[in-house]
Structures are given as C-alpha cells and as structure tokens.
C-alpha positions in Angstrom: -33.8 61.9 -20.3 -33.1 59.3 -17.5 -36.7 58.0 -16.4 -36.0 56.0 -13.8 -34.2 58.8 -11.5 -36.8 61.3 -12.7 -39.9 59.1 -10.4 -39.9 55.2 -10.0 -43.4 55.4 -10.9 -42.2 56.0 -14.1 -40.8 52.2 -14.3 -42.2 50.4 -17.3 -44.7 53.3 -18.2 -44.6 53.6 -22.1 -46.0 52.3 -25.1 -43.1 49.9 -25.8 -42.3 46.5 -23.6 -38.8 47.4 -22.7 -36.4 50.7 -23.1 -32.8 50.5 -22.2 -30.8 53.8 -21.6 -27.3 54.9 -22.0 -25.7 57.8 -20.7 -22.1 59.6 -20.8 -20.6 62.8 -19.9 -17.5 64.6 -20.1 -16.1 67.8 -19.0 -13.2 70.4 -18.0 -11.0 67.4 -18.5 -7.9 69.9 -19.1 -8.8 71.5 -16.4 -10.6 69.9 -13.3 -12.1 67.1 -14.6 -15.6 65.7 -14.5 -17.2 62.2 -15.6 -20.4 60.8 -15.8 -21.7 57.1 -16.4 -26.0 56.5 -16.3 -27.4 53.0 -17.4 -30.6 52.0 -17.0 -33.1 49.0 -18.6 -37.0 49.0 -17.6 -39.9 46.8 -18.9 -43.6 46.8 -18.6 -44.9 43.2 -18.0 -47.9 40.8 -16.7 -50.6 43.0 -18.7 -52.2 40.2 -20.1 -52.8 39.0 -16.6 -54.1 42.7 -15.2 -56.7 43.1 -17.6 -54.6 45.7 -19.3 -53.0 46.9 -16.0 -49.4 46.0 -14.9 -46.0 45.8 -13.2 -43.0 47.8 -13.9 -39.5 46.7 -13.2 -36.1 48.6 -13.7 -32.6 48.8 -12.7 -30.5 51.6 -13.0 -26.6 52.2 -12.2 -24.8 55.5 -12.0 -21.5 57.2 -11.6 -20.3 60.0 -11.0 -16.7 61.4 -10.6 -15.5 64.8 -9.9 -12.5 67.0 -9.6 -9.1 65.9 -8.8 -9.3 64.5 -5.1 -11.7 62.0 -7.3 -14.8 62.4 -5.4 -17.0 59.4 -6.7 -20.8 58.4 -6.5 -21.6 55.2 -7.8 -25.2 54.0 -7.5 -27.2 51.1 -8.2 -31.2 51.0 -7.8 -33.9 48.8 -8.4 -37.6 50.1 -8.8 -40.7 48.8 -9.2 -44.1 50.5 -9.8 -48.2 49.3 -10.9 -49.9 50.7 -13.7 -53.7 50.9 -13.5 -55.7 51.1 -16.5 -58.5 54.3 -16.2 -59.8 53.9 -19.6 -60.5 49.9 -19.8 -58.6 50.4 -23.2 -55.4 50.7 -22.3 -54.2 54.4 -23.5 -54.8 56.2 -20.1 -52.8 55.3 -17.0 -52.2 55.8 -13.2 -49.4 54.4 -12.1 -47.1 54.7 -8.3 -43.5 53.4 -8.0 -40.7 52.7 -5.4 -37.0 53.0 -5.6 -34.8 51.1 -3.3 -30.8 51.3 -3.6 -27.4 51.2 -2.2 -25.0 54.1 -3.0 -21.3 54.8 -1.9 -19.3 57.5 -2.1 -15.6 58.2 -1.8 -13.1 60.7 -2.0 -9.0 60.5 -2.4 -8.0 62.6 0.8 -4.6 61.9 -0.5 -4.8 64.4 -3.4 -5.7 67.0 -0.8 -4.2 70.2 0.2 -5.0 72.5 3.0 -3.6 76.2 3.7 -1.9 74.2 7.3 0.7 72.1 5.2 2.2 75.5 3.9 5.8 75.3 5.0 6.6 79.1 4.1 7.3 78.8 0.7 5.4 75.8 -0.8 2.1 73.6 0.0 4.1 70.7 1.2 1.9 67.2 1.1 4.3 65.6 3.9 3.1 68.2 6.8 0.0 66.9 8.1 -3.0 68.4 7.6 -5.0 68.3 11.1 -7.9 67.6 9.5 -10.3 64.4 10.4 -10.2 62.8 7.5 -10.2 59.2 8.3 -13.4 58.1 6.7 -12.3 58.0 3.1 -15.6 55.7 1.7 -19.1 54.7 3.0 -22.4 53.2 1.6 -25.6 54.1 2.1 -29.2 53.2 1.6 -31.6 55.9 -0.2 -35.9 55.0 -1.4 -37.8 56.9 -3.7 -41.4 56.7 -4.2 -43.7 58.5 -7.0 -46.5 59.0 -9.1 -47.6 59.3 -12.4 -50.1 59.9 -14.8 -49.6 58.7 -18.4 -52.4 59.1 -21.6 -51.6 58.1 -25.2 -54.9 59.1 -27.4 -53.1 57.4 -30.4 -49.7 55.6 -31.1 -47.7 58.5 -31.7 -49.3 61.1 -29.0 -48.8 61.0 -25.3 -48.8 63.0 -22.2 -47.3 62.4 -19.0 -47.4 64.2 -15.8 -45.9 63.2 -12.3 -44.5 63.4 -8.7 -41.7 62.3 -7.0 -40.1 62.4 -3.7 -36.0 61.0 -3.9 -34.1 60.2 -0.8 -36.8 59.6 1.5 -34.8 57.8 4.6 -32.4 61.1 4.4 -29.1 59.3 4.3 -26.3 60.9 5.8 -23.2 62.1 3.8 -20.7 63.1 5.7 -17.0 62.3 5.1 -16.4 63.1 9.1 -16.8 59.9 11.3 -20.2 60.6 13.8 -20.7 63.8 12.0 -24.2 64.2 11.0 -24.7 65.7 7.2 -28.3 64.5 6.2 -28.8 64.2 2.2 -32.1 66.6 2.1 -35.8 64.7 0.5 -35.4 66.2 -3.2 -39.4 66.7 -4.5 -40.0 66.4 -8.4 -42.8 67.3 -10.4 -42.8 66.8 -14.1 -44.7 66.8 -16.9 -44.4 66.6 -21.2 -46.0 65.1 -24.1 -45.6 64.1 -27.4 -46.8 64.9 -30.8 -46.1 64.6 -34.5 -45.1 66.8 -36.8 -44.8 64.4 -39.7 -44.5 61.5 -40.4 -40.9 61.0 -38.9 -40.9 63.5 -36.5 -42.1 64.7 -33.1 -41.6 67.0 -30.8 -41.1 66.5 -26.9 -41.6 69.5 -25.0 -40.8 68.9 -21.4 -40.5 70.5 -17.4 -39.0 69.7 -14.7 -39.1 71.4 -10.8 -36.7 70.4 -8.3 -37.1 71.1 -4.6 -33.9 70.2 -2.5 -33.5 71.9 1.0 -33.7 75.3 0.6 -32.8 74.7 -3.3 -35.2 75.3 -6.3 -33.9 74.0 -9.8 
C-alpha cells in the first residue's frame, strides 16, 4: 500500500492528519538478489483556513536493486494535492494532485559478461566485449498527476476511486549515449472501500488497473 506512488491526488487524502509508510522486499538472495525499499510520509494541512478544504503535501523515497549487475533505480519525489469538500461537512472530497521527482538509474557493467568474451573454453572478462557501455548511470526528471474521489460516511467506513498518469514527460531511460528509450506514460485506475466487520476489524478490498505502453496489469 503506497498511496503516493499510486496517485499523487491521494497525498494527504485520509481521515488522519499524517501518514507514514515503510516497505521492504528481498527475494532470490541465494540465486540472483532483488531488493526493494520505499518510504513515504504525507499530511493534510490548512483545513482550518480553507473551510474544510485542505492541502496535502508528501515526500517519497524509493530504491530498487536487481541482479548480479546491481541494476539500481533510486527516486525521490515531492507531491502536493488540493482536496475540495463537496459536502460542506468534511466527509466528501474531490482531489487533484501533482508529483515531481528525480530518479537515478545505474548498473555495474563490470559484472556483465558477453558472448564476445568467450575465449574458446571460458568467458574471459579481460577480453573486450565490444559493447557501447559508456553510460553506466544517469539522472532523469519524472512527473505525474492525478485526480481522486474520497467519501467517509462514518469514521470507520470509506470509499475512494482515482485516475492517475505517471511519467508524463516520458524520460529517456537508455544506457547507450545518444540513443532514445523513453519510459512510456503509465495510466492507473484504482478504487477501494473500507468497512468495519467488528469494532477492531475492518475489511479493505481494493482494485488497481495499470497500462504502460502495450502492457496491462
């Protein structure tokens, strides 16, 4: 559950005043290691000055490392939103948000071996690979925006839905100098509900659909 990476309009859109998220995943350490870390914090502010409207502000940090070549993706993003009270009672909101951040991708080409380095018996790292691998890291700008709807008829029941687009500027992700490999815009539709089962237990079913280029998830 990472609301700031799902939709920037979700920034500060909650019953509480502040929210912190930490996530960690490690897999396949004995074969090919993958490790992902994420942390975010967001809050809603200025509600007392805006007649139940409020501003959301948030910060997200993300790091992902994959494979023997230590392919790494690091991101830091700031997000802001404005939520309009549709009810006059502070229970029904329409929100719009924007996110801007910087990312860095890096890879350790020294840990890669290619067919051209086969010496007749083994892969020899001392033989030139002949590959154009001069760009082993780069920094890119990333932007996104979204809208969201949020309704809380009671303190323990809530409904939400939203639509967002990430990578609006389609940054170039190529490791080859002078080549173009744009990161396609990611379109996201999502919805969820929280309802109480007992005083101490709630169910929170959710649905998310993602489109990225020709891919659907």
